[in-house]
MIMAR-55261 format. One line per 10 residues: number of its first residue (from 1); for each residue x, y, z of C-alpha. Coordinates in Angstrom, 3 decimals. Example, Ala and Ser with C-alpha at 12.3 -4.5 7.8 and 13.67 -1.06 7.14 Angstrom:
// MIMAR-55261
1> 12.300,-4.500,7.800 | 13.670,-1.060,7.140;
***
This chain:
// MIMAR-55261
1> -255.805,6.432,274.369 | -253.838,7.269,271.220 | -251.062,4.763,271.988 | -251.895,1.078,272.417 | -249.424,-1.773,272.706 | -249.633,-5.454,273.641 | -249.110,-8.061,275.034 | -247.436,-7.225,278.343 | -247.505,-8.995,281.706 | -249.937,-6.391,282.999;
11> -251.840,-3.319,281.835 | -250.400,0.107,282.526 | -251.206,3.802,282.141 | -248.898,4.134,279.118 | -251.202,2.134,276.882 | -249.740,-1.301,277.501 | -252.257,-4.124,277.661 | -252.064,-7.704,278.839 | -255.258,-8.773,277.106 | -255.353,-9.496,273.405;
21> -258.658,-9.596,271.548 | -259.172,-11.776,268.488 | -258.744,-8.730,266.251 | -255.587,-7.630,268.067 | -254.209,-11.141,267.800 | -254.856,-11.196,264.059 | -253.310,-7.761,263.559 | -250.213,-8.995,265.361 | -249.983,-12.615,264.246 | -250.498,-12.214,260.497;
31> -247.179,-10.342,260.389 | -245.372,-13.513,261.405 | -245.767,-14.972,257.936 | -247.969,-15.138,254.875 | -250.850,-17.553,254.376 | -249.507,-20.999,253.546 | -249.902,-24.715,253.993 | -247.655,-25.935,256.784 | -245.523,-28.149,254.570 | -242.094,-27.178,253.265;
41> -241.360,-27.806,249.606 | -237.833,-29.219,249.794 | -237.938,-31.836,247.031 | -237.561,-31.552,243.277 | -240.813,-33.321,242.405 | -244.029,-34.052,244.267 | -246.841,-36.584,244.199 | -250.100,-34.649,244.455 | -251.723,-37.488,246.414 | -249.026,-37.260,249.091;
51> -249.372,-33.525,249.747 | -251.453,-32.095,252.613 | -255.089,-31.423,251.655 | -254.829,-33.892,248.752 | -258.198,-33.992,247.021 | -260.494,-36.359,245.142 | -263.864,-35.908,243.438 | -266.486,-38.451,244.455 | -270.104,-38.827,243.415 | -269.604,-36.151,240.785;
61> -270.231,-33.124,243.053 | -268.230,-33.776,246.243 | -264.570,-33.022,246.865 | -262.798,-34.865,249.670 | -259.738,-33.342,251.335 | -257.052,-35.271,253.221 | -255.668,-33.962,256.536 | -253.326,-31.000,256.572 | -252.256,-27.916,258.520 | -252.144,-24.281,257.475;
71> -251.535,-20.732,258.660 | -254.286,-18.337,257.513 | -254.755,-14.694,258.446 | -252.724,-15.044,261.629 | -254.455,-18.229,262.838 | -253.331,-21.858,262.787 | -255.631,-24.493,261.283 | -255.491,-28.289,261.521 | -257.600,-30.766,259.569 | -257.157,-34.040,261.415;
81> -259.464,-36.286,259.351 | -260.823,-36.454,255.819 | -263.364,-33.704,255.070 | -266.008,-33.541,252.317 | -266.999,-30.318,250.559 | -270.036,-30.205,248.268 | -269.978,-28.118,245.089 | -273.340,-26.661,244.107 | -274.844,-27.890,240.825 | -274.700,-25.673,237.761;
91> -277.803,-26.285,235.628 | -277.254,-23.082,233.620 | -275.932,-22.866,230.067 | -272.750,-21.044,231.181 | -269.705,-22.434,233.048 | -268.733,-21.334,236.545 | -265.555,-21.186,238.625 | -265.688,-21.927,242.347 | -262.995,-22.077,244.992 | -262.387,-24.140,248.090;
101> -260.854,-21.973,250.797 | -259.574,-22.104,254.342 | -261.492,-19.296,256.046 | -260.518,-17.624,259.300 | -263.701,-16.053,260.669 | -262.804,-13.771,263.551 | -266.452,-12.994,264.410 | -267.286,-16.701,264.492 | -264.073,-17.486,266.326 | -262.846,-20.416,264.220;
111> -261.069,-21.448,261.030 | -262.895,-23.764,258.628 | -262.837,-25.048,255.062 | -265.613,-23.748,252.803 | -266.686,-23.758,249.162 | -267.132,-20.334,247.557 | -269.498,-20.192,244.598 | -268.666,-18.099,241.545 | -270.962,-16.621,238.935 | -271.854,-18.447,235.678;
121> -270.419,-16.596,232.692 | -269.152,-17.142,229.161 | -265.708,-16.336,230.602 | -266.067,-17.171,234.298 | -263.730,-15.730,236.924 | -263.003,-17.479,240.196 | -264.015,-15.556,243.343 | -261.156,-13.654,244.943 | -260.393,-14.559,248.579 | -261.742,-12.273,251.286;
131> -259.056,-10.551,253.345 | -260.766,-8.326,255.885 | -258.995,-8.124,259.268 | -261.388,-8.686,262.109 | -263.892,-10.376,259.809 | -263.112,-13.057,257.235 | -259.691,-13.909,255.873 | -259.365,-16.655,253.272 | -256.625,-18.666,251.598 | -257.547,-20.532,248.412;
141> -256.803,-24.250,248.386 | -258.506,-25.331,245.152 | -260.004,-23.784,242.037 | -262.940,-25.724,240.613 | -264.202,-25.541,237.045 | -267.952,-26.188,237.129 | -269.144,-26.739,233.541 | -272.559,-25.757,232.266 | -275.398,-28.267,232.454 | -273.820,-29.946,235.491;
151> -270.778,-31.236,233.608 | -267.956,-33.068,235.336 | -265.868,-30.997,237.743 | -262.219,-30.159,237.061 | -260.195,-29.356,240.164 | -256.835,-27.553,240.366 | -254.507,-27.040,243.321 | -254.055,-23.340,244.165 | -252.582,-23.567,247.682 | -249.399,-21.754,248.628;
161> -246.912,-23.819,250.618 | -244.182,-23.115,253.114 | -240.553,-22.916,252.030 | -237.268,-23.165,253.918 | -236.223,-19.970,255.628 | -233.310,-18.071,254.137 | -230.085,-18.277,256.121 | -226.921,-16.187,256.217 | -223.270,-17.133,256.712 | -220.167,-15.063,257.481;
171> -218.038,-17.378,255.303 | -217.907,-20.887,253.769 | -221.296,-20.307,252.168 | -220.831,-22.952,249.503 | -219.997,-25.648,252.055 | -222.767,-24.572,254.418 | -225.294,-24.946,251.608 | -224.639,-28.708,251.582 | -226.395,-28.965,254.955 | -229.523,-26.845,254.432;
181> -232.809,-28.098,252.910 | -233.234,-27.941,249.167 | -235.051,-24.767,248.211 | -233.072,-22.566,250.620 | -231.631,-19.152,249.812 | -228.231,-18.632,251.454 | -226.627,-15.209,251.892 | -222.877,-14.672,252.146 | -222.494,-11.584,254.364 | -218.737,-11.654,254.986;
191> -217.473,-8.140,254.351 | -213.826,-9.115,254.860 | -213.594,-12.052,252.501 | -212.520,-10.262,249.332 | -215.829,-10.730,247.529 | -219.071,-8.846,247.145 | -221.922,-9.980,249.350 | -224.112,-12.349,247.414 | -227.232,-14.475,247.412 | -227.158,-18.165,246.502;
201> -229.786,-20.867,246.084 | -229.573,-24.604,246.609 | -232.269,-26.475,244.738 | -233.080,-29.319,242.400 | -230.305,-28.382,239.967 | -227.691,-27.882,242.676 | -226.005,-24.833,244.171 | -225.805,-21.551,242.299 | -225.053,-17.916,243.020 | -228.208,-16.018,242.108;
211> -226.972,-12.432,242.346 | -224.290,-10.212,243.789 | -225.676,-7.744,246.314 | -222.785,-5.302,246.601 | -220.054,-3.902,244.428 | -219.195,-5.414,241.067 | -216.322,-7.888,241.064 | -213.021,-7.029,239.339 | -211.456,-9.230,236.668 | -208.368,-8.703,234.513;
221> -209.181,-9.832,230.958 | -206.514,-11.206,228.633 | -206.206,-11.009,224.850 | -205.500,-14.074,222.735 | -204.262,-14.300,219.152 | -202.346,-11.001,219.328 | -198.704,-9.964,219.219 | -198.684,-8.075,222.533 | -200.754,-7.473,225.630 | -201.273,-4.256,227.630;
231> -200.155,-4.174,231.235 | -202.682,-5.322,233.823 | -203.484,-1.753,234.781 | -204.843,-1.154,231.273 | -207.137,-4.200,231.298 | -210.277,-3.765,233.372 | -213.438,-5.823,233.673 | -216.304,-5.317,236.117 | -218.787,-8.145,236.401 | -221.511,-9.616,238.620;
241> -224.026,-12.432,238.795 | -227.374,-10.778,238.056 | -229.514,-13.954,238.075 | -228.951,-17.718,238.371 | -226.248,-18.746,235.884 | -226.375,-15.252,234.319 | -223.446,-12.804,234.160 | -223.280,-9.147,233.223 | -219.882,-7.581,232.454 | -218.252,-4.367,231.223;
251> -214.759,-4.678,229.771 | -212.136,-2.070,228.865 | -208.772,-2.928,227.257 | -206.565,0.101,226.527 | -203.487,0.140,224.337 | -201.363,2.960,225.804 | -198.345,2.305,223.591 | -197.368,3.994,220.275 | -197.531,0.587,218.539 | -200.670,-1.183,217.356;
261> -201.697,-4.442,219.005 | -201.992,-6.719,215.961 | -203.986,-9.908,215.509 | -201.547,-12.635,214.497 | -203.842,-15.558,213.753 | -207.291,-16.333,212.424 | -208.945,-15.072,215.613 | -208.736,-12.417,218.291 | -210.255,-13.263,221.663 | -210.758,-11.710,225.085;
271> -211.179,-13.768,228.246 | -214.480,-13.754,230.144 | -214.949,-13.591,233.941 | -217.007,-16.833,233.890 | -217.262,-19.526,231.217 | -220.097,-19.012,228.743 | -222.544,-21.776,227.888 | -222.210,-23.321,224.454 | -225.822,-24.489,224.228 | -226.249,-21.754,221.652;
281> -224.169,-18.876,220.286 | -224.128,-15.670,222.351 | -223.322,-12.143,221.179 | -221.986,-8.937,222.745 | -221.645,-5.336,221.621 | -218.649,-3.034,221.816 | -216.532,-0.455,220.045 | -212.977,0.847,219.709 | -212.333,4.460,220.678 | -209.458,5.593,218.430;
291> -209.340,9.412,218.779 | -206.115,9.810,216.798 | -207.170,7.596,213.887 | -204.145,5.344,214.360 | -203.629,2.146,212.378 | -205.705,3.491,209.520 | -208.830,2.797,211.568 | -211.716,5.233,212.063 | -212.225,7.302,215.180 | -215.014,4.942,216.329;
301> -215.446,1.410,215.044 | -217.981,-1.219,216.010 | -216.930,-4.479,217.667 | -219.069,-7.580,217.897 | -218.273,-10.361,220.364 | -219.432,-13.922,219.663 | -219.190,-17.181,221.577 | -219.833,-20.177,219.351 | -222.418,-22.881,219.796 | -220.857,-26.131,221.002;
311> -218.638,-26.398,224.057 | -218.559,-23.892,226.889 | -215.824,-21.294,226.530 | -213.873,-18.878,228.703 | -213.182,-16.496,225.797 | -215.182,-14.341,223.399 | -214.235,-13.972,219.720 | -213.941,-10.375,218.508 | -215.100,-9.187,215.088 | -215.733,-5.914,213.297;
321> -217.984,-5.181,210.312 | -216.630,-4.500,206.822 | -218.170,-4.323,203.378 | -218.634,-8.097,203.222 | -220.031,-8.646,206.738 | -218.037,-9.427,209.873 | -214.298,-9.942,209.854 | -211.822,-10.786,212.606 | -210.872,-7.674,214.548 | -207.413,-6.817,213.134;
331> -206.141,-5.387,216.402 | -206.283,-2.421,218.769 | -204.602,0.683,217.334 | -202.037,2.662,219.297 | -203.478,4.921,221.979 | -206.973,3.483,221.535 | -209.335,1.565,223.786 | -211.559,-1.457,223.241 | -214.874,-1.518,225.130 | -217.128,-4.580,225.278;
341> -220.135,-5.383,227.452 | -223.076,-7.729,227.642 | -225.103,-10.311,229.513 | -224.675,-14.029,228.940 | -225.624,-17.472,230.153 | -222.798,-19.120,232.033 | -222.099,-22.831,232.366 | -222.046,-23.545,236.098 | -224.031,-26.769,235.567 | -221.648,-28.064,232.858;
351> -224.582,-28.815,230.570;
***
């Protein structure tokens, strides 16, 4: 029959089946989640000896593994007591890389730990895990360096672990994150809350928005150190979180009046949608579009934005090049528009 489906309470003429073979089980069950040790990483640091399948080398060639549980190829595995795995000697003059794997053998009908021997080579490569549905499916626990001439083993953890499941909230995402395990992604999916949908993460360093998932957020930038300010409608900024503690923005400030906006002090600044980190200086690129050549300025002139190293800041200093280097932007000519954009590190952790 071309159409097969399972499991149902009883078989039927439409292809439904109540029986599930080992292969059918694997085809179905491996979709429930990837291979992983059944232990959630919810702390900031870990003691290797306290993790499941913690290992030791004894007698030079034997690796002992502590108890642990895992999900491999759609099957659940439990090691309930310490297990020893022997690593074959390497009397050759070239090193070798072996692996210790959890192997689901569908033909055999069990899941077991096994050592997989690599090939001696000047630049040895560890064997890749087998992943053949209906046959053998492996997850690597350890990688073992086996030196030439039977040198001492070096063992490295290569297991993948479980992590907290992502959760979603309709609102109050920040407060909800206080009650989920560390290492959890939290999604704000409220479409009526006046914000773009976003993804957040709560981890060792605290809570942070990791990226906006919808439209860019609006922000009205202000000018500082100038004699006048355009109306709100002529000041536009679109911004979003694009990564943890990382902002991208595009800013437009238009001077629609017949008078120049003039810098009155030793600086001209524009406000940013999020405070910028002062761990180091950060720079942005922009230009002034001045089609009428007002204020004695060229049709197009370059603008450079700089935030200084030191304290975090909610403003960016605006400069323009001249014959001697960079000088404070003297203003925005009449009927011209300032554009500025960039990506910067924010300061949500108050470092």
